[in-house]
C-alpha positions, 0 to 999 in steps of 0.5 A: 517516456522518451523525454525522461529517458533522453534526459537521464542518458548520463545520470550515473557516474559509472567509469568505463571508458577512457578518452584520448583527447587533443593536447592544448596547442601553444596558441591557446584560445583563452586563459584557462585559469582565468575562466575556471578555478582549479579542482585540485583543492575541491579534491582535497576538500572532499577527501578530508571531509570523508575522512574526518566524517568516518572519524567522528563516527568511529569516535562516537561509536567507541565513546571517545571525544571528538576533536573540534571540527567545522560545521557550516551545515547547521542553521540553528538547531544542534545537528550532525556536524559537517567538517568543511574547508571554505575554498575562497575564489582565486584558489586559497583555503581558510579554515573557520569554525562555524556553528549556527551562525556562531564559532564554537565546538561540537562534541561526539557525534550523536548515535541517534542523529546517525541513526535517524538520518534518511529514515524520517522526512526532514523539515525543509529550509524555506528558500527565503532563508537561504540565499546562499549554498549551506555547504560552499557559501556560494550565493544563489542566482539566475544560473546558480539555483537552490536544491534541498537535500532529501535527508537534512532539508537543507539548501545547497548548490547543485555541486554540493547536492548532486548525489542520490541515496535511497531514502526510507521516508521515500519508501526506498527510492532515490532522493537527491541528498548532499555530499555530507549526508550521502558520505554519512549514509554510505558509511552506515550502509557499507557495514551491511552488505557484502555484495559488490554491484556491476554495470552492464559492461562489467567494469568498475571505476578505477578507484573500485578496481584497485581496491577490489583487486588489493583485497579479497573482501568485496564491499557493496558499491552503490550507483550513487557512490559510482557518481561520488567517486566520479566527481571526486576522481575527476576533481584532481584535474584542472577544470576544463583541461583536455585529458587523455585517459587509458581505455579498458575493453568492456567485458560481457556481463553475467546478469541483466543490467540494472533498470532505470525508473522514475521516482515521480519527481521531475529529474529524480531516477532510481535503479533496480537491481535485483529484479528477476527475468520472469517478473520483468518478462510478466511486466512486458507480457501485460503490455505495459505502455512504458518500456523497461530502461536498462542502464548499459553505462553511464551514458547509454542506455537500452529500452526494451518492449514486446510489440506486435509488428506486422502480425509478428510478436517481436523484441523491440531493443533500442539504444539511446546515447550513441548520438553523443559519440557521433553513432546513429541510435540503433533499433533491433527488431527481433522476432520472438521464439515460441515460449521464450523466457529469456531477455536477448542480452547478447543484443545489450553486449553488442550495443556496448561494443558499438558504442566502444568502437565509435568512442575509441576508433571513430568506427561509425555505422551508417546506412548498409553498414555491418557489424559482426559477432562472435559464435553463438550470438543469440544461441546459434553459430550461424549468426554473423552479425547485423546489416543496418539499414534506414527505414523508407517505405516500411510501417514504423506504427506502434514502435518506440523510436529514438530521435533521428538518426537511427538505423535498423539492424537486420540479423545476417548469417555467416554465409551472407556476410560476404555480401554484407561486405562486398555488396550490401544492397543486394543482400537488403533486397533479397531479405525483402524479397524472402519476407515480401516487404518492399525494400526489406523488412525491419525485423529479424528471425533467428535459425532461418536458412542462409539466402546466399551460398557460393559466389562462384557463379556470379558476376560479382566475382569478377568485380569484387575480391571476395577472399581478401576484399582488397578491391570492391564495386565502388559506390557514389552517393546519391547515384541511381539507375532508372530502367523504363521501357527502352530508356535507362537513365543513370543520374549522378548528383553534381556534388559527387563529381570527386567521388566519381573522379575517384572511382573513374581513375581507379578503374580499368580502361576497358571496364567501368563498373559502379554501384548504384544506391537504393532508388527511392523514386522507383516503384520497383527494384531489380534483385538477385536470387540464387537457386538450389543449384547455385546459379543467380538469376534476376527478379524484381520486387515492387511496392504492393498494389502499385504499377511498375513504371520505374525499376531501380538497378543495383549497379552498372557496368560499361565494357569496351569490348564490343567490336566495330565489325559486330553490326551493332552500335551498342548492347544493353542487357540485364545481368543479376541485378544490375545493367550491362552495356557493351560499347566500342573502345571509341565510345568508351573514351568518349564516355570517360571524357564526359564523365570527367568534364561532368557532361551529359552522355547518351549511349544508343543500343541497337543495330547498324543501320539504326532501326526504329526499335532502338534503346537509350542509355542516358548519363545525366548529371543532376542539381539535386541529389537524394535527400538525407539527414531526414528528421534531423533538426536543430537544437537552437530553433527546430530548423530542418537540417535535411539535405545539409552537409555534415561531417562527424568530428573524428579529432575527439575534441572534449573537455572535463570539469566537475565530473562532466564532459563536453564533446564536439561531435559534428558540424553541419554547413548551412548553405546548400553551396557550401560543400566541405570539399569545394570551400575556398581556403578549406584548411583555414576554414577547419582550423577556424571551426576547431577553435570555435568549438574550443572556445564554446567548450571552454566558455561553458566548461564551469556550467556543465553540471547546471546545463545537464541538470536542466536537461540541456545535454545536446547543444548547438552553436550556429556560426554566421560569418559574412565579411565583417558580420559576426553572429553567434547563436547557441541553444538547446531543446529548441530554445536558445540558451539564457542570456548570460551564457549568450553574452559569455559565449559572444565575447569568447567567439568574437575574440577568436575570429578578431585575434586571428587575421588569417580568417579575415576575408574568407568566403562567407560561411554558416555552420552549426556545431553539435555538442553533447554533455556526458558523465565522465567516466575516465 
């Protein structure tokens, strides 16, 4: 089920979001008109086909003679005529009249043929008798494959046979149909139903919204019609053009979203829209092996299952489709209420909002990020949103999980929101102490009591602006604190020296305070607990049944307030869930100088003269930093991307063609010493990377439908540049792209590098760019 859902993230062409993209620069990489023929003519063809088809049916009903039209849909027997225009290569159009290989004309549309279409199984045309598409005439090849229409049985290319319709002879399930049969079946069914269908985001495509607003009569809109309208409207755009669209903010749905189910045929899926909550809950209660898959929009799904996790009955709600907008997938484990009879649909709405924020504003959630919700979320005004964490030591057994990266959302209360904003690590560890899970639970409990109250008595009120959040405690990624007996070690990755310098420059000369990361190498951690009288106390949590050797700390503070006459070299103490070190101003100046020069430093704590029982605080620079990007692999060959630096691309580079969209989401730096902050000619590297991404999108733009149909929705381009050596590898699903794609890409990408002299002589680099193919919903 996991593969099937992944392969169908964007089957349905629902329109919900607009995209604002970069405009083409005057220095175009390739001549787009040579790469892709324009689609303006295709739009005219499709609209004319539909208009003429509707006219034929109307004439048949009224008993009027029909005008002669072209029929390229026939192979010998007299069947439903198909008015078409042959759009030749190069943009010219030529009208012709063909019937079973002979030119001629047809009379009125037979009523019996129109009524039997889709009700009985057709006789399929053998592949050997169809060397070319029976609609557009395109010859089939290695990359242009055959597809049978389940309504008429004839053979078409993917462009002419990429729609779906519920057919009677398939038991009411959806099957692939050509555009002509789809138009006929739609016109036949539109008059039977006066009901409107919505996706979970409660938005219609632009064309449907206009018709709905202009007329009080609501016509039926199926999800297969959404796909057709998406292709028809996007054909007004030249293939491969970058287009800016106006985004419309989603509104909460009133009912359950449609459910995506497989028809049993690989690549074929259907939507169920009229299932009741009670029947769906019964299925979940029976412990079905396969979870329910709800369609939130054309490119976003929500997978729902009721699981037993650590002896708790929980809703497991998981997103699928966030990766395509650069956002880690989100998993919510919500403990079920006694006798609960409703789905937690508020989570669906929140998934849509997260997707919206990532898509339109580049607002991404990461480890220890948070998101806020409106009052009344999940039936309680005190629910404030979610705190997001990466799983570390927690058990994941029995949970349906998406591909990495993904985050678990922990429900937080309004009284806890200040800590989620200013110091999320404290809240995460406090939740772990409350539910006795190290470092925190992965499930959420509704209607619980808040773990924190007023912040007046905390030392953090001196370090954080809890009112306007104009300043908070800075955190350096990878910085951790090890507390041991009479020895403390603050470990800082050398690659994070720029981030530490920023925090150092913004700090007061007398005080240096930094937040630490969760220490995965420690077996216990300091936590802070607020008592009933509002005081903050220090406690510790540890891994069950393991001895405490190394304890992690959440922050440290160096203060230069110690006077030389105090009789102490330095003082160290535990304050709440952090470490406080008091030194003289002279020692403070030495400490700051060593941090700027990236040198190790040691503070000796104890009385003067030096005694035997002294404590030491070491600051050490590490060559290695804690592992990140765990579980992420390359789509080309499965190579691990763990601990490789990556950057999300927020410039929203994307191209559209044939109702599909290809988007560049991120870039990985494959060389360990190739950190983006330390590259020579950093601007030139960024410019080269962007031009390579554009060339990749342009080269594959015309094949998006075929790639997506073959399940290649996540693509990668690996670039290796070393002096005169250039190597480009592209792949998906752990395999390289077929040779025709690779040859086209090599030619396009090589020309990008060779045609720009400023890229010659750059330092060697190895990059891997990640792309996604989506439904175009603009």
